[in-house]
C-alpha positions as CSV (number, residue, x, y, z in Angstrom):
1,M,-17.9,0.7,-9.5
2,L,-15.5,-0.7,-12.2
3,P,-13.3,-3.5,-10.5
4,I,-9.6,-2.8,-10.5
5,R,-7.9,-5.2,-12.8
6,P,-4.9,-7.2,-11.2
7,Q,-2.4,-5.9,-14.0
8,L,-2.9,-2.1,-12.7
9,L,-2.2,-3.4,-9.1
10,K,1.2,-4.5,-10.3
11,G,4.1,-2.4,-9.2
12,H,2.2,-0.7,-6.8
13,L,0.6,-3.2,-4.2
14,D,4.0,-2.3,-1.8
15,T,3.4,1.4,-2.0
16,L,-0.7,0.8,-0.6
17,L,0.8,-1.5,2.0
18,L,3.2,0.9,3.3
19,A,0.6,3.6,3.1
20,V,-2.1,1.7,5.1
21,L,0.7,1.0,7.9
22,E,1.9,4.4,8.1
23,P,-0.7,5.3,11.1
24,G,0.8,2.7,13.0
25,P,0.7,-1.0,13.5
26,Q,-1.9,-3.3,11.8
27,H,-2.5,-7.0,12.1
28,G,-2.8,-8.6,8.5
29,Y,-6.8,-8.9,8.0
30,A,-6.7,-5.1,9.2
31,V,-4.3,-4.4,6.7
32,I,-6.8,-5.9,4.3
33,D,-9.6,-4.0,5.5
34,A,-8.0,-0.8,5.4
35,L,-7.1,-1.1,1.9
36,R,-10.7,-1.9,1.3
37,T,-12.1,0.8,3.3
38,S,-9.9,3.7,2.2
39,S,-10.4,2.3,-1.3
40,N,-14.5,2.2,-1.1
41,G,-14.3,-1.0,-1.7
42,A,-12.1,-0.9,-5.3
43,L,-9.2,-2.4,-3.7
44,D,-10.5,-5.8,-1.9
45,L,-7.8,-8.1,-2.3
46,P,-7.4,-11.9,-1.0
47,T,-5.4,-12.9,1.8
48,G,-3.4,-15.3,-0.8
49,T,-2.4,-11.5,-2.6
50,V,-1.8,-9.4,0.6
51,Y,0.3,-11.6,2.8
52,P,2.9,-12.4,1.0
53,A,3.8,-8.8,-0.2
54,L,3.7,-8.2,3.9
55,H,6.3,-10.7,4.2
56,R,8.5,-9.8,0.9
57,L,8.1,-6.2,2.9
58,E,9.4,-7.7,5.9
59,R,12.4,-9.1,4.1
60,A,13.5,-6.2,2.2
61,G,13.3,-4.2,6.1
62,L,10.4,-2.0,4.9
63,I,8.2,-3.4,7.7
64,A,8.9,-5.6,10.8
65,S,6.5,-7.5,12.9
66,E,5.8,-8.8,15.9
67,W,3.5,-11.1,17.8
68,Q,0.8,-10.1,19.9
69,T,-1.9,-11.5,21.7
70,V,-5.7,-9.9,21.7
71,G,-8.9,-11.5,23.0
72,G,-6.8,-14.7,23.5
73,R,-5.6,-15.3,19.8
74,R,-2.5,-14.5,18.8
75,R,-1.4,-12.8,15.4
76,R,1.1,-10.5,14.0
77,A,1.1,-7.4,13.9
78,Y,3.1,-5.0,11.0
79,H,4.4,-1.6,11.5
80,L,6.9,0.7,9.2
81,T,10.3,0.9,9.9
82,P,12.5,4.1,9.1
83,A,13.6,2.4,5.4
84,G,9.7,1.8,4.8
85,Q,8.9,5.6,5.7
86,A,11.8,6.7,3.4
87,A,10.5,4.5,0.8
88,L,6.9,5.3,0.9
89,G,7.9,9.0,0.6
90,E,10.2,8.2,-2.3
91,Q,7.1,6.0,-3.9
92,R,4.8,8.7,-3.3
93,A,7.0,11.3,-4.9
94,V,6.8,8.7,-7.9
95,W,3.6,8.8,-8.1
96,D,2.7,12.2,-8.0
97,H,4.7,12.5,-11.1
98,F,3.3,9.1,-12.6
99,S,-0.4,10.2,-11.9
100,T,-0.1,13.7,-13.2
101,A,1.6,12.3,-16.5
102,V,-1.3,9.7,-17.1
103,T,-4.1,12.4,-16.1
104,A,-2.4,14.7,-18.7
105,V,-2.7,12.1,-21.4
106,L,-5.9,10.2,-20.7
107,G,-7.6,13.3,-19.8
108,R,-6.0,15.5,-22.8
109,R,-4.6,18.2,-20.1
110,A,-1.1,20.3,-20.8
111,W,1.6,18.9,-18.6
112,P,1.8,21.3,-15.3
113,A,4.9,24.0,-16.3
114,T,7.8,23.4,-14.4
115,A,9.9,26.4,-12.8
């Protein structure tokens, strides 16, 4: 498998994190593991990339967090806010449009006709 270059991830990390949190609350390492697992290892991101992005999303009001104690350890669990859910929906639409355009160019396919 070819590694994903960091510059390809730029601009998409926030959307990926929102998508990983959509099913429900997760702590930071679970978020990292969900990215890695759902991408079959292609998105194996370091904590130094993911945690600052989670904090940025929280400051923006797209996710919220709360402390939980699990097995005697305290950890912060993150979840989507209603604004985060709306932003994820918008970003999915943007991604669908963008990926269709890139596929049309790289795959030399005709752009889908619009009605």
